[in-house]
N, C-alpha and C positions, 0 to 999 in steps of 0.2 A: 622120674617125672613126679611132680607133686600131685596130690589128690585133686586140687583145684584145677590144675592144667589138664588132668585126665577128664574131668567133668566138662571143661570147655571144649576139648577135642571131640568128646563124645557128642556134645551138643551140635558141633559143626557138622559131624558126619551124619547125624540124624537129620539135620536141617537140609543138607545136600540131597540125601536120599529122598526125603519127602518132597522137595522141590522137583526132583526128577519124576516122581510119581504124578505130581500135579501137571507137569508138562505133557506127560503121556496121556493123562485124562483129557486135557485141552485138545490135544491132537486127535484123540479118538472121537471126541464130540464133533470136531470140525469135519472129520472124515465121514462120519455118519450123516451129518447135515448135507455134505456135498453129494453123498451117495443118494440120499433121498431126493435131492433136487434133480440130479442126473436121471434118476429112475423116472421121476414124474415127467421130465421133458422128453427123454429119448425112448422110453419104453411104455408099454401098456402093462400096468400091474393091477393086481386085485386090491380091493379095499382092505382085506385082512392083512396083506403084506405091508401096505402103508401104515396101518395101525400098529403092526408089530415094530416097524422101524421107529415110529413115534414113541412107542413105549420104551424102546431101548435107549433113545436119546434122552428121554425123561429120567431114566435110571442113571445114565452116565452123569447127567447134570447134577442130580441129587447126590451122587457119590462124590463128585468134585466139590460141591459146596460144603459137604460134610467134612471132607479132608481139609479144605482150605480153612474152615473154621477151627479145626483142631490144631493148625499150625500157629495161630495167633497166641502170643504170650501176654500175660497180664501182670500187673504189679499188686503185691499184697503188703498191707501196712503193718510194719513191725511195731510192737509196744502200742497197740491200737487202743488199749483200755487205760493207758496213762497211770501206771503204777510206780514208775521210777522217777524220782525227782529230776527236774530238768538239768541240774548241774551234775548229775551222775549218769545221765542217759547217753548212750552211744548212738541212738536212733534219731532223737529229736534235737534240733537246734532252734535258737530263738529267732523269730522274725519280728522286726521292729522298724517299720517304715514311718519316718517322721515321728519318732518316739519323743516323749516329753516326760517330765517328772511324774505325771499322773499315770503313766502306762504301767500295766500289770501283765506279766506273763509268767505263770508258774504252774507246775504240776504238783498237786497237793491233795492228800486224802482221796486218791483215786480219780481225780478229775483234772482236766486242763482248765485253768482259771484265767480268763482274759478280760482286760479292761482297756479301753482306749478313749481318750478325750480329744476330739478334734478342735484344736485352738487356732488353727490357721485357716484362712478363707480361700486359699488358692490351690489346694491339693488335698487328696485323700491321705490318710495315714492308717496304720493298722497295728494290731497286736496279735501275735500268733506264733506258730511253730512250723518248721519245715523239716522234711525228710528227703535224703538223697543229695543231689547236687543243686545248688542255687545258681541262678544265672549270673550272680555277682562273683562266683568262684568259690564261695563257702561250700563245705562238704561235711556231711555227718557220717553216712555209711552208704554202701551200694544198695540198690533196691532189690527186694526179693521178687524174682521174676519167674513165671512159669504158667502152666495151664491149670495148676491147683497149688495150694500152699504146701501140700505133701510132696509134690513133684516140681519143686522150684529150686532155683540157684540164685546166687547174688550176681547182679550185672549192673553196668553203668547206666543203662537205660532200657526202656521197653518200646518197641515199635508198634504203632497202630496204623492200619490203613484208614483211608478216608471214610469208608463205610464198614462198620463193625456189626456183625450179626446181633440182633437184639435178643435179649433174654439170656445172655451168656455171662456178663460181667456186672456184678452188683456192688452197690455201696450201701452200708448201713451205718446209722449214727443215732446217738441219743444226746440231746443238748437241752439247755434251758437258757432263756434270756432273763437275766436278773433285773435289768433296768436299762432304759435309754432316755435321752432327752435332747433338746435343742441347745446349741451353743451360739452359733452365729450363721449368717447367710453367706453362701459362697459367691465368689466373683469369677468372671471369665468362664462360666459354665452355662449350659443351655437352660438351666433351671435356677434362676436367681431368687426364686420365691420360696424355696424349701431346701433343706439340708438332707443328707443321705446316711443310711446305715445298711451294711450288708454283712452276712456271715456265711461261711461255706468253705469250700476247698478249691484251690487253684492249681492246675497242672502247668508246670514250666516246661515248654516244649521247643525243640528245634524243628524246622520245617524241611521236609524232603531230605536232601543230603547236606543241608547247610550246617555250619558249626553252631555250637552252643556256647555263647559268651556275650559280654556286654556290647560288643561291636556288631554282632550279627543280629538279624531280625528274629526276635523271640516271639513265640505265641504264648500268651497268658490265657489259658482256657479256664474260665470260671464256672463252677457249679455252685450256685447260690442256694443254700437251704432256706433262706428267707431274706427279704429286703424291705426297706422302709423309706418313705419320704416324710420329713418332719419340719414343722415350724413351731412357733411359740405355744400354740394351742392344740395342735392336732398331730396325730401319727397315722399315716396311710400305709397300708400293706401293699407291696408290689405284687401283682397277680402272678399266680403260678403259670409257667410256660412263657412268660415274657422273656424276650431275648434281646441281645444287643451285639453290635460289632463296631469297633473303632480302629482307625488306622493312623495312629501317630507314628513315631519311629518304629515301635513294635506293633504287634497285632493284639488287641484285647477283644475277646469274644466270650459270650457266656449265656447260660440259661438259668432262670429261677425255677427250681424244681419243687418248691414247697411254699406254704403260707402259714405263718404263725401270727395270729391276731393279738392286739394289745391285751385283751382279756385273758390270754393264755400265758402272759409273761409270769415267770416264777414257776411254771409247771414244766416237768420233763416232757420233751417231745421226742418220739421215736420216728425215724424216717428211713425208708428203704426204697432205693431207686435203681433203675436200670442205667448204670453209669455208662456202659458201652453205647447204649442208644443215645444218651445225651451228648456224649463225645461226638458221635456221628452227626447229630443234628447241628451241633455248634460248628463243626468243620464245614458243613454244607451251607452255613450262613456266610462264610467267607468267600467273597467273589473277586477281590482284587489280587489274589495270589492263587496260582494253580497248585493246590495241595494234593499230593499223591499219598504221602505218609507223614506222620509226625513221630518224633522220638521224645518220650517223656523221661526227663532226667531227675525230676524232683517234684514235690508238691507241698503246698502250704495250707494249713488249717488255721482259720483266722476269724477276726471281726475287724471290719474297716469302717471308718467314719469320715464324713466330710461335713464340717460345721456342726457336729453332734457328738454325743458320748454314748457308750454302750458297754454293758458288762454281760459276759456270756460264759457259761460253763459247758464243757464237753465231757460226757461220761465215757464215750467211745466213738471212734471213727474207724471203720473196717471195710475191707473189700473182700469179695469172694466170687467164685465161679459157681455155676449151677451144680448142686450136689455136694458142695463143700461147706 
């Protein structure tokens, strides 16, 4: 048996054993609650006895929540500081939605350099890089998955529940916006009087037990580091914590997690966010689909424009768990 197969088998055994422990914990909590209810109804008990039972229930629930949190695996970004040229990288692939001759996507001098010029009025376009499996079938490398980078393995995807415990999964990035400007007004959008620029990371996800491909309903979960509305004379910053959901053929949903104002263009911006918390917030915005879990197969680091142009550099984009 190969080393990789041994690791997979060990992972399955551990997962099964941990699930059994969780079921035992759930059953124990239920039994204690039933016992407390039965005692209160059928017997006369002292206040100290009830307090003791309540304390025991609280302890079981705390233990269960702690164990449940330890079972969740996360993804860790490989080559997160962009040192290997794109044409030599096994981790990053080029993302070019509605690309044109002006588009730039390169890893050079330790940075990811992106430029996109939106010259069409009916759709966004982007310049970026992706890691993992793309919904269109392209593939770079399996994701690094685990509870920490040191205790991780390569897998096709990572599973997240709808609600992730906050304070466990972090994203850190350093970027700068070199320039942006207006190109043309969009048509068939709800905002015909201004164009748009966004930058950030998008998680490409399958819903519940659904497949992950172009024919299935994909969740595009956006975490925007900054966003802008632009016309010929002004640039407005999208406020932090603004969010959106859209339901065309796929589901598009996201949150804006930072603000970078035009006077800060050209300066390096460092941002650290609770990615797990923002994933949960975004999933809870989605009401037209009953989401229990998502499977993240890949992610995109990008700048996107609609009727505008923008140039952005990323020094690093990394994920980590508390204590790593």
